[in-house]
N, C-alpha and C positions, 0 to 999 in steps of 0.2 A: 451117573452123568459123566460123560467123557470130557476131555479138555476143550474140544471145540464148542460143546454145549455150554460149558462154564464161561468161555470167552464171549459167546453170544449173549448170555444172560447178563454178564458184566456190562457189556456195551448197551444193552437195552435198558438196564437200570440207570446208567449215566444219562441217557436221553429221556428218561421218563420224568413225569412231573414230581415224583418223589425225591429226585435228586437234581436234575437238570444239568445241561452242559455248562451253563454259566457257573454253577457251583463248582463243578469239576475244574473249570479254567481258573477260578479264583484260588482254589486250593493248590493247584500246580504252581501258579505264580508266587503264592505265599511261601510254598516250600522252597522254591528256587531262590527267592530273595533272602529268605532266612539263612540259607547256607552261605550265600555270598556276603551277607552282613557279618556272619561269624568269621569268614575269611578276612574281611576288612578289619575287624577287631583284632584278630591275630596279627595282621600286618602292622597295626598301630603299636602293638606290644613289641614286635621286632624292631621297629623304628626307635622306640623308647629305650630298649636294651642297647641298641647300637649307639645312641646318644650317650648313654651312661658309660659305655665302654670306650668312648672316644673314636669309634669307627666313623661316625658322622661328625665332620668338622664344622665349627660355627664360631662366630665372633660375639655371641651373646654373653653378657656378664652373668655371673652365677645367680643373682636374684631373678633375672629374667628367664634363664633356662629352667630354674626351679618352677616358675609359674607355667612355662610351656609344658613341662613334663606332667605337672598336675592336671592341666587342661586336657592333655592327651588321655589321661586316665578317666577323666570325667566324660570325655567323648566316647570312650569305650563303654563306660557305664550307661550312657544315654542310648547307645545302640542296643544293649542288652535289655534295657527297660522298655524300649519301643517294641522289641520282639515279644516281651512278656505281656505288654498291654494288648497287643493283637491276639496273642494266644489265649488270654483270659476272655476276650470277646468271643473268640471261636468256641471256647469251652461253654460259655453261656449260651451260644446259639445251639450247640449240640445238645445241651441239656434241656432246653425249653422250646425250641422251634423246629420246624421241619428243615430238612437239608436244603430245600429250595430257597430258604431265607438267607443262606450264607452270603451271597453277594451284597444284598441290601444292608445286612448287619455289619459286614466287614468294611465296606467302602466308606461309609459315613457313620462313625460311632463317636459318642461323646464320653467324657470322663465318667458320668454317672453309670454308664454301662459296665465299666471296669469295677467301680466301687460297689455297684449293686451285686455283681457276681461274688466279689470278695465277702460282702456281708452275708449273702445267702449261704456261701460255702462254710463260713465260720459258724453259722447258725444251723448247720446240718440240714439245709433246705434245698440242696442241689441233688438232682437225680443222677447220681454217678453211674447207675446201670445204663441209663440212656446215653449219657455223655460218652461212656466208653464203647458204646455200640454193641453191648452184650445182647444175645438173642433172648426172645421170650421162650422160657423153658417148656411151657405147654406146647407151643408151636414146634419147638425143636424135637420134643418127644414124639409128637404126632407125625412129623414129616421124616424123621430119621429112624423111626421104629425102635426107640430106646425103651428098655425096661425100667422099672422103678429104681433099681440099684444103680444103673448107669446114669439116670437123670439126677439122682442124689449126689453122685460123685461129681458130675459136671457142675451142679449147683455150688458145691463146696469149693471147687476150683475157681469158679467165677466170683464167688464171695471173697475168697482170698485175694484174687486179682483186683477186685474193687477196692479192697483195703490198701493195696499197694498204690493204686491210682490216687486214692485220697492222700496218702503220705507224700507222694511226689508233688501233687498240686499244692499241698500245704507248704512244702519247701519253696516252691516258686513264689507263692504269695508272701511268705516270710521275707524272702529276698527283696521283693518289690516294695513291701511296706517299709523295710529297713532303709531303703535307699531313695524313697520317693521325694524326700525334702530336697536333697541335692539335685535330683533329676528335675524337679519342678522349677528350681531356681535357675537351672541351666536352660530350660525351655522358655521361661517367661522372665524377661527383663535382665537376664544374666546378673542377678542380684547376689553375687558372692565375690569374694576377693581371694584370689590364689596367691601363692608365694610365701606363705608362712612356713616356718620350720620349727621344730620342737624347742630349739635353744632360744628363739626370740619371742616365744609366746608364754610358756609356762613351765616351771620346773616339774610339774606333775605330769607332763605329757610323755608318753612312751618315746624312747629315743629312736626307734626304727620306723616311726610313722611320719608321713607328710601331713600337713594340716591345712584345712580350709577355714577361713573366717566367713561365716555365712550370715548375711544381713537378714534380719527378720522384717516382716512387712510393716509392722506398726510399733516397733520398738527401736530405741536408740542403741541399746546394748547389742553386743555381738555374741554369737555362739560358735565355739570352735568344734569342728568335726575332724576326727582322725580318719585318714584314708590309708588303709593297709592293702598292699598288693602282694600277691603271691603267684609265682609262675610254676605250674604243676607239669606233669608229664605231657608230652606231645603238644606243647604250646597252649594248653587250656588256661583259662584265666579265672582267678578268684579275686573278687573285690568285696571288701567289707567296710561299711561306714559305721563307726562307733561314736555316738555323741558323748561328750563329756564336758563338764563345766569347770575350767581351771579356777583356782583361787587367786584372785588379784589382790595385791597389797598396795 
């Protein structure tokens, strides 16, 4: 098959009922907006670093600027979490539905779609072979003229690749689950209080962490969450929320 034939089959597949132009359009828009949201998160971090260095002048008192800096970080987190939610819904669609279902699944999804995929993944009930788009080996052998040794080699390679896919999805889910409480409070009701620092909350708090006091839905008590930020190479962002419960006297 030459290049022109491959391009023609590619275009025919996009237009077919197995995929559809609508699915292609949704995926292209999703990819573009994901890249731009990452750029926006990086810009937030640049602003935060310039505030901390004094390059951006302001008249806010220190307690207020501390709250603003913490809210910038939560806003960055919310963008990451939004992208993860959409990605998990896309994973769920790839693993259980035809490609033509991508628009209807992505445009209007509910939280149970996200939680359902996480539960199935953690229960080892997700078809990772289908999710990753790996080929049917019998079909591959018949159409590519592979002998048994070649097919066994490809199978082992794909099985190893599937394990890597599993590990990366597990990392994404772990990040999402670790941060969903703060993300949920940010989305619904803004039920948290920023502006706390280690010295005014608890002697057990790590010195290098900014703190959030997070109001629970049905309790009078408060839970403190430590927010640690780290700026890695090439402006990438690492955020970790670590719950702990200070001892009050």
